[in-house]
N, CA, C and O atoms as a GROMACS GRO file, in nm:
protein
  380
    1GLU      N    1   0.558   0.789   0.965
    1GLU     CA    2   0.692   0.836   0.949
    1GLU      C    3   0.755   0.765   0.829
    1GLU      O    4   0.744   0.643   0.816
    2GLU      N    5   0.819   0.841   0.744
    2GLU     CA    6   0.882   0.786   0.624
    2GLU      C    7   0.994   0.690   0.662
    2GLU      O    8   1.071   0.716   0.755
    3VAL      N    9   1.002   0.580   0.589
    3VAL     CA   10   1.102   0.476   0.613
    3VAL      C   11   1.175   0.451   0.482
    3VAL      O   12   1.114   0.453   0.375
    4ARG      N   13   1.305   0.426   0.489
    4ARG     CA   14   1.381   0.392   0.369
    4ARG      C   15   1.418   0.244   0.374
    4ARG      O   16   1.470   0.194   0.475
    5THR      N   17   1.392   0.173   0.264
    5THR     CA   18   1.426   0.031   0.257
    5THR      C   19   1.576   0.015   0.235
    5THR      O   20   1.644   0.111   0.199
    6THR      N   21   1.626  -0.106   0.256
    6THR     CA   22   1.768  -0.131   0.231
    6THR      C   23   1.801  -0.115   0.082
    6THR      O   24   1.916  -0.094   0.046
    7GLN      N   25   1.698  -0.127  -0.003
    7GLN     CA   26   1.717  -0.110  -0.147
    7GLN      C   27   1.712   0.037  -0.189
    7GLN      O   28   1.734   0.068  -0.306
    8GLY      N   29   1.683   0.127  -0.095
    8GLY     CA   30   1.684   0.270  -0.124
    8GLY      C   31   1.549   0.332  -0.150
    8GLY      O   32   1.540   0.453  -0.173
    9TYR      N   33   1.443   0.253  -0.149
    9TYR     CA   34   1.309   0.310  -0.169
    9TYR      C   35   1.260   0.377  -0.042
    9TYR      O   36   1.286   0.330   0.069
   10SER      N   37   1.190   0.487  -0.058
   10SER     CA   38   1.128   0.553   0.055
   10SER      C   39   0.982   0.509   0.062
   10SER      O   40   0.912   0.506  -0.039
   11LEU      N   41   0.937   0.475   0.184
   11LEU     CA   42   0.800   0.431   0.208
   11LEU      C   43   0.734   0.531   0.302
   11LEU      O   44   0.799   0.586   0.390
   12ASP      N   45   0.605   0.555   0.282
   12ASP     CA   46   0.534   0.649   0.370
   12ASP      C   47   0.526   0.595   0.512
   12ASP      O   48   0.535   0.672   0.608
   13ALA      N   49   0.508   0.465   0.528
   13ALA     CA   50   0.503   0.402   0.660
   13ALA      C   51   0.526   0.254   0.646
   13ALA      O   52   0.508   0.196   0.539
   14VAL      N   53   0.567   0.192   0.757
   14VAL     CA   54   0.577   0.047   0.766
   14VAL      C   55   0.500   0.007   0.891
   14VAL      O   56   0.524   0.059   1.000
   15VAL      N   57   0.406  -0.087   0.874
   15VAL     CA   58   0.319  -0.132   0.982
   15VAL      C   59   0.339  -0.282   0.999
   15VAL      O   60   0.348  -0.356   0.901
   16CYS      N   61   0.345  -0.328   1.125
   16CYS     CA   62   0.359  -0.470   1.153
   16CYS      C   63   0.220  -0.533   1.165
   16CYS      O   64   0.139  -0.490   1.247
   17VAL      N   65   0.192  -0.635   1.082
   17VAL     CA   66   0.064  -0.706   1.082
   17VAL      C   67   0.093  -0.855   1.093
   17VAL      O   68   0.158  -0.913   1.006
   18ASP      N   69   0.045  -0.916   1.200
   18ASP     CA   70   0.067  -1.060   1.221
   18ASP      C   71   0.214  -1.097   1.206
   18ASP      O   72   0.247  -1.200   1.148
   19GLY      N   73   0.301  -1.013   1.258
   19GLY     CA   74   0.444  -1.040   1.254
   19GLY      C   75   0.514  -1.006   1.125
   19GLY      O   76   0.634  -1.027   1.112
   20ARG      N   77   0.441  -0.952   1.029
   20ARG     CA   78   0.501  -0.915   0.900
   20ARG      C   79   0.501  -0.765   0.883
   20ARG      O   80   0.403  -0.698   0.917
   21GLU      N   81   0.609  -0.712   0.830
   21GLU     CA   82   0.613  -0.570   0.798
   21GLU      C   83   0.540  -0.547   0.668
   21GLU      O   84   0.560  -0.620   0.570
   22VAL      N   85   0.453  -0.446   0.666
   22VAL     CA   86   0.377  -0.411   0.546
   22VAL      C   87   0.412  -0.267   0.509
   22VAL      O   88   0.406  -0.178   0.593
   23ALA      N   89   0.448  -0.246   0.384
   23ALA     CA   90   0.476  -0.112   0.334
   23ALA      C   91   0.343  -0.042   0.306
   23ALA      O   92   0.252  -0.102   0.249
   24VAL      N   93   0.333   0.084   0.345
   24VAL     CA   94   0.213   0.163   0.318
   24VAL      C   95   0.255   0.284   0.235
   24VAL      O   96   0.342   0.361   0.275
   25GLU      N   97   0.192   0.300   0.121
   25GLU     CA   98   0.215   0.414   0.034
   25GLU      C   99   0.084   0.490   0.019
   25GLU      O  100  -0.016   0.434  -0.026
   26VAL      N  101   0.085   0.618   0.055
   26VAL     CA  102  -0.031   0.704   0.038
   26VAL      C  103  -0.004   0.787  -0.086
   26VAL      O  104   0.081   0.876  -0.086
   27ASP      N  105  -0.078   0.757  -0.192
   27ASP     CA  106  -0.048   0.814  -0.323
   27ASP      C  107  -0.143   0.928  -0.358
   27ASP      O  108  -0.264   0.908  -0.371
   28GLY      N  109  -0.085   1.047  -0.373
   28GLY     CA  110  -0.162   1.165  -0.413
   28GLY      C  111  -0.178   1.174  -0.563
   28GLY      O  112  -0.138   1.083  -0.636
   29PRO      N  113  -0.237   1.283  -0.610
   29PRO     CA  114  -0.267   1.299  -0.753
   29PRO      C  115  -0.145   1.287  -0.846
   29PRO      O  116  -0.160   1.244  -0.960
   30SER      N  117  -0.027   1.325  -0.798
   30SER     CA  118   0.090   1.319  -0.885
   30SER      C  119   0.133   1.176  -0.917
   30SER      O  120   0.217   1.154  -1.004
   31HIS      N  121   0.077   1.078  -0.847
   31HIS     CA  122   0.110   0.937  -0.871
   31HIS      C  123   0.019   0.873  -0.976
   31HIS      O  124   0.032   0.754  -1.005
   32PHE      N  125  -0.072   0.951  -1.033
   32PHE     CA  126  -0.171   0.894  -1.124
   32PHE      C  127  -0.188   0.978  -1.250
   32PHE      O  128  -0.165   1.100  -1.250
   33ILE      N  129  -0.228   0.910  -1.356
   33ILE     CA  130  -0.279   0.974  -1.477
   33ILE      C  131  -0.422   0.925  -1.485
   33ILE      O  132  -0.447   0.809  -1.518
   34GLY      N  133  -0.515   1.012  -1.454
   34GLY     CA  134  -0.653   0.970  -1.435
   34GLY      C  135  -0.658   0.886  -1.309
   34GLY      O  136  -0.621   0.933  -1.202
   35ARG      N  137  -0.703   0.762  -1.322
   35ARG     CA  138  -0.704   0.671  -1.207
   35ARG      C  139  -0.600   0.560  -1.223
   35ARG      O  140  -0.600   0.463  -1.146
   36SER      N  141  -0.512   0.572  -1.321
   36SER     CA  142  -0.407   0.472  -1.343
   36SER      C  143  -0.275   0.524  -1.288
   36SER      O  144  -0.241   0.641  -1.306
   37PRO      N  145  -0.199   0.437  -1.220
   37PRO     CA  146  -0.068   0.480  -1.167
   37PRO      C  147   0.025   0.522  -1.280
   37PRO      O  148   0.022   0.465  -1.389
   38THR      N  149   0.108   0.622  -1.252
   38THR     CA  150   0.212   0.660  -1.348
   38THR      C  151   0.310   0.544  -1.362
   38THR      O  152   0.309   0.451  -1.281
   39GLY      N  153   0.392   0.549  -1.464
   39GLY     CA  154   0.491   0.444  -1.484
   39GLY      C  155   0.583   0.430  -1.364
   39GLY      O  156   0.614   0.318  -1.322
   40ALA      N  157   0.629   0.542  -1.308
   40ALA     CA  158   0.720   0.537  -1.193
   40ALA      C  159   0.653   0.474  -1.071
   40ALA      O  160   0.715   0.396  -0.999
   41THR      N  161   0.527   0.506  -1.048
   41THR     CA  162   0.454   0.450  -0.934
   41THR      C  163   0.432   0.301  -0.954
   41THR      O  164   0.450   0.223  -0.860
   42ALA      N  165   0.392   0.260  -1.074
   42ALA     CA  166   0.370   0.118  -1.104
   42ALA      C  167   0.501   0.039  -1.088
   42ALA      O  168   0.500  -0.071  -1.034
   43LEU      N  169   0.612   0.095  -1.136
   43LEU     CA  170   0.742   0.028  -1.126
   43LEU      C  171   0.781   0.010  -0.980
   43LEU      O  172   0.826  -0.097  -0.939
   44LYS      N  173   0.765   0.116  -0.900
   44LYS     CA  174   0.800   0.108  -0.758
   44LYS      C  175   0.718  -0.001  -0.689
   44LYS      O  176   0.773  -0.079  -0.611
   45ARG      N  177   0.588  -0.006  -0.716
   45ARG     CA  178   0.502  -0.109  -0.656
   45ARG      C  179   0.548  -0.249  -0.695
   45ARG      O  180   0.558  -0.337  -0.610
   46ARG      N  181   0.576  -0.269  -0.824
   46ARG     CA  182   0.621  -0.401  -0.872
   46ARG      C  183   0.752  -0.441  -0.805
   46ARG      O  184   0.768  -0.555  -0.762
   47GLN      N  185   0.845  -0.346  -0.798
   47GLN     CA  186   0.975  -0.379  -0.740
   47GLN      C  187   0.966  -0.406  -0.590
   47GLN      O  188   1.031  -0.498  -0.541
   48LEU      N  189   0.886  -0.329  -0.518
   48LEU     CA  190   0.868  -0.355  -0.375
   48LEU      C  191   0.810  -0.494  -0.352
   48LEU      O  192   0.858  -0.568  -0.266
   49ARG      N  193   0.708  -0.529  -0.429
   49ARG     CA  194   0.647  -0.662  -0.415
   49ARG      C  195   0.747  -0.772  -0.452
   49ARG      O  196   0.751  -0.876  -0.388
   50ALA      N  197   0.826  -0.749  -0.557
   50ALA     CA  198   0.926  -0.848  -0.598
   50ALA      C  199   1.033  -0.866  -0.492
   50ALA      O  200   1.093  -0.974  -0.482
   51MET      N  201   1.059  -0.763  -0.412
   51MET     CA  202   1.156  -0.772  -0.303
   51MET      C  203   1.094  -0.831  -0.176
   51MET      O  204   1.159  -0.840  -0.072
   52GLY      N  205   0.967  -0.872  -0.186
   52GLY     CA  206   0.903  -0.938  -0.074
   52GLY      C  207   0.822  -0.850   0.019
   52GLY      O  208   0.774  -0.896   0.123
   53TRP      N  209   0.805  -0.724  -0.016
   53TRP     CA  210   0.726  -0.634   0.068
   53TRP      C  211   0.577  -0.652   0.041
   53TRP      O  212   0.534  -0.633  -0.073
   54PRO      N  213   0.497  -0.688   0.143
   54PRO     CA  214   0.353  -0.672   0.128
   54PRO      C  215   0.327  -0.521   0.116
   54PRO      O  216   0.391  -0.442   0.185
   55LEU      N  217   0.235  -0.482   0.030
   55LEU     CA  218   0.216  -0.340   0.003
   55LEU      C  219   0.070  -0.301   0.007
   55LEU      O  220  -0.015  -0.363  -0.056
   56LEU      N  221   0.042  -0.196   0.083
   56LEU     CA  222  -0.089  -0.133   0.081
   56LEU      C  223  -0.071   0.004   0.016
   56LEU      O  224  -0.009   0.094   0.074
   57ALA      N  225  -0.126   0.019  -0.103
   57ALA     CA  226  -0.124   0.148  -0.173
   57ALA      C  227  -0.260   0.213  -0.151
   57ALA      O  228  -0.364   0.153  -0.179
   58VAL      N  229  -0.259   0.335  -0.099
   58VAL     CA  230  -0.382   0.407  -0.067
   58VAL      C  231  -0.398   0.523  -0.166
   58VAL      O  232  -0.331   0.625  -0.152
   59PRO      N  233  -0.485   0.508  -0.267
   59PRO     CA  234  -0.508   0.618  -0.362
   59PRO      C  235  -0.582   0.733  -0.293
   59PRO      O  236  -0.671   0.710  -0.211
   60TYR      N  237  -0.546   0.854  -0.328
   60TYR     CA  238  -0.602   0.971  -0.262
   60TYR      C  239  -0.755   0.977  -0.272
   60TYR      O  240  -0.820   1.021  -0.177
   61TRP      N  241  -0.814   0.933  -0.385
   61TRP     CA  242  -0.959   0.945  -0.399
   61TRP      C  243  -1.034   0.847  -0.308
   61TRP      O  244  -1.147   0.874  -0.266
   62GLU      N  245  -0.971   0.733  -0.280
   62GLU     CA  246  -1.036   0.641  -0.186
   62GLU      C  247  -1.030   0.696  -0.044
   62GLU      O  248  -1.127   0.685   0.032
   63TRP      N  249  -0.915   0.754  -0.007
   63TRP     CA  250  -0.899   0.808   0.128
   63TRP      C  251  -0.991   0.929   0.149
   63TRP      O  252  -1.051   0.944   0.256
   64GLU      N  253  -1.001   1.014   0.049
   64GLU     CA  254  -1.081   1.136   0.062
   64GLU      C  255  -1.230   1.108   0.080
   64GLU      O  256  -1.300   1.189   0.139
   65LYS      N  257  -1.279   0.994   0.031
   65LYS     CA  258  -1.422   0.966   0.043
   65LYS      C  259  -1.460   0.913   0.182
   65LYS      O  260  -1.578   0.904   0.213
   66LEU      N  261  -1.361   0.877   0.265
   66LEU     CA  262  -1.389   0.828   0.400
   66LEU      C  263  -1.427   0.947   0.488
   66LEU      O  264  -1.359   1.049   0.489
   67SER      N  265  -1.537   0.932   0.562
   67SER     CA  266  -1.593   1.048   0.630
   67SER      C  267  -1.558   1.060   0.778
   67SER      O  268  -1.582   1.165   0.838
   68ASN      N  269  -1.504   0.955   0.839
   68ASN     CA  270  -1.472   0.966   0.981
   68ASN      C  271  -1.360   0.870   1.018
   68ASN      O  272  -1.316   0.787   0.937
   69THR      N  273  -1.314   0.881   1.141
   69THR     CA  274  -1.202   0.800   1.188
   69THR      C  275  -1.232   0.651   1.182
   69THR      O  276  -1.146   0.571   1.145
   70ALA      N  277  -1.354   0.613   1.218
   70ALA     CA  278  -1.391   0.471   1.215
   70ALA      C  279  -1.379   0.414   1.074
   70ALA      O  280  -1.328   0.304   1.056
   71GLU      N  281  -1.426   0.488   0.974
   71GLU     CA  282  -1.414   0.442   0.834
   71GLU      C  283  -1.268   0.432   0.792
   71GLU      O  284  -1.230   0.338   0.722
   72CYS      N  285  -1.186   0.528   0.835
   72CYS     CA  286  -1.044   0.526   0.801
   72CYS      C  287  -0.977   0.403   0.862
   72CYS      O  288  -0.900   0.335   0.794
   73CYS      N  289  -1.006   0.374   0.987
   73CYS     CA  290  -0.949   0.257   1.054
   73CYS      C  291  -0.992   0.128   0.985
   73CYS      O  292  -0.910   0.038   0.963
   74LYS      N  293  -1.120   0.118   0.952
   74LYS     CA  294  -1.171  -0.001   0.885
   74LYS      C  295  -1.103  -0.020   0.749
   74LYS      O  296  -1.065  -0.132   0.714
   75TYR      N  297  -1.088   0.088   0.674
   75TYR     CA  298  -1.022   0.084   0.543
   75TYR      C  299  -0.878   0.032   0.558
   75TYR      O  300  -0.836  -0.057   0.484
   76LEU      N  301  -0.804   0.087   0.655
   76LEU     CA  302  -0.665   0.047   0.675
   76LEU      C  303  -0.655  -0.098   0.722
   76LEU      O  304  -0.569  -0.172   0.674
   77GLN      N  305  -0.740  -0.138   0.815
   77GLN     CA  306  -0.736  -0.276   0.863
   77GLN      C  307  -0.763  -0.375   0.750
   77GLN      O  308  -0.692  -0.475   0.736
   78ARG      N  309  -0.864  -0.347   0.670
   78ARG     CA  310  -0.898  -0.435   0.558
   78ARG      C  311  -0.782  -0.439   0.457
   78ARG      O  312  -0.745  -0.546   0.409
   79GLY      N  313  -0.727  -0.323   0.425
   79GLY     CA  314  -0.617  -0.316   0.328
   79GLY      C  315  -0.491  -0.384   0.376
   79GLY      O  316  -0.423  -0.451   0.299
   80LEU      N  317  -0.459  -0.368   0.504
   80LEU     CA  318  -0.339  -0.432   0.559
   80LEU      C  319  -0.354  -0.584   0.560
   80LEU      O  320  -0.260  -0.655   0.525
   81ARG      N  321  -0.471  -0.634   0.600
   81ARG     CA  322  -0.495  -0.779   0.598
   81ARG      C  323  -0.483  -0.832   0.455
   81ARG      O  324  -0.424  -0.938   0.433
   82ALA      N  325  -0.539  -0.760   0.360
   82ALA     CA  326  -0.533  -0.802   0.219
   82ALA      C  327  -0.388  -0.803   0.168
   82ALA      O  328  -0.349  -0.895   0.096
   83ALA      N  329  -0.310  -0.703   0.206
   83ALA     CA  330  -0.170  -0.696   0.162
   83ALA      C  331  -0.092  -0.817   0.211
   83ALA      O  332  -0.012  -0.874   0.137
   84VAL      N  333  -0.114  -0.855   0.336
   84VAL     CA  334  -0.045  -0.973   0.392
   84VAL      C  335  -0.094  -1.100   0.322
   84VAL      O  336  -0.013  -1.187   0.290
   85ALA      N  337  -0.224  -1.112   0.299
   85ALA     CA  338  -0.280  -1.231   0.234
   85ALA      C  339  -0.222  -1.249   0.094
   85ALA      O  340  -0.188  -1.361   0.055
   86VAL      N  341  -0.210  -1.142   0.019
   86VAL     CA  342  -0.156  -1.148  -0.117
   86VAL      C  343  -0.007  -1.182  -0.113
   86VAL      O  344   0.042  -1.256  -0.199
   87ALA      N  345   0.065  -1.128  -0.014
   87ALA     CA  346   0.209  -1.156  -0.004
   87ALA      C  347   0.232  -1.304   0.028
   87ALA      O  348   0.328  -1.363  -0.020
   88VAL      N  349   0.144  -1.363   0.108
   88VAL     CA  350   0.157  -1.504   0.145
   88VAL      C  351   0.118  -1.592   0.027
   88VAL      O  352   0.184  -1.693   0.000
   89ASP      N  353   0.011  -1.557  -0.044
   89ASP     CA  354  -0.038  -1.637  -0.157
   89ASP      C  355  -0.080  -1.542  -0.268
   89ASP      O  356  -0.192  -1.491  -0.267
   90PRO      N  357   0.007  -1.518  -0.366
   90PRO     CA  358  -0.022  -1.423  -0.472
   90PRO      C  359  -0.147  -1.456  -0.555
   90PRO      O  360  -0.197  -1.370  -0.628
   91LEU      N  361  -0.196  -1.579  -0.545
   91LEU     CA  362  -0.315  -1.617  -0.622
   91LEU      C  363  -0.445  -1.587  -0.547
   91LEU      O  364  -0.554  -1.606  -0.602
   92VAL      N  365  -0.434  -1.540  -0.422
   92VAL     CA  366  -0.555  -1.510  -0.345
   92VAL      C  367  -0.627  -1.391  -0.408
   92VAL      O  368  -0.564  -1.296  -0.455
   93VAL      N  369  -0.758  -1.397  -0.409
   93VAL     CA  370  -0.840  -1.287  -0.464
   93VAL      C  371  -0.898  -1.212  -0.346
   93VAL      O  372  -0.967  -1.271  -0.262
   94VAL      N  373  -0.871  -1.082  -0.339
   94VAL     CA  374  -0.917  -0.999  -0.229
   94VAL      C  375  -1.017  -0.899  -0.283
   94VAL      O  376  -0.987  -0.827  -0.379
   95ASN      N  377  -1.136  -0.893  -0.221
   95ASN     CA  378  -1.238  -0.796  -0.264
   95ASN      C  379  -1.234  -0.674  -0.175
   95ASN      O  380  -1.312  -0.581  -0.194
   0.00000   0.00000   0.00000
């Protein structure tokens, strides 16, 4: 369900992970030029992170290659954990 931040940004979803709210953005083709985010998408991501939001951005091509529910769940769990880890320590490297 879409959520609006107090700063006015709309988020595709907000998920609670280890007591922290994580913004989830599912980005379709209009958010990219090739495989690079458009300027508007990159700006929104930067501003959300600067406001303290852990962010999981899900590019459409990564989501489309997942073949079943188990893969989708694993992808989301890994991404959500990584988003929280980066928000806690921006120098952490997540593979």
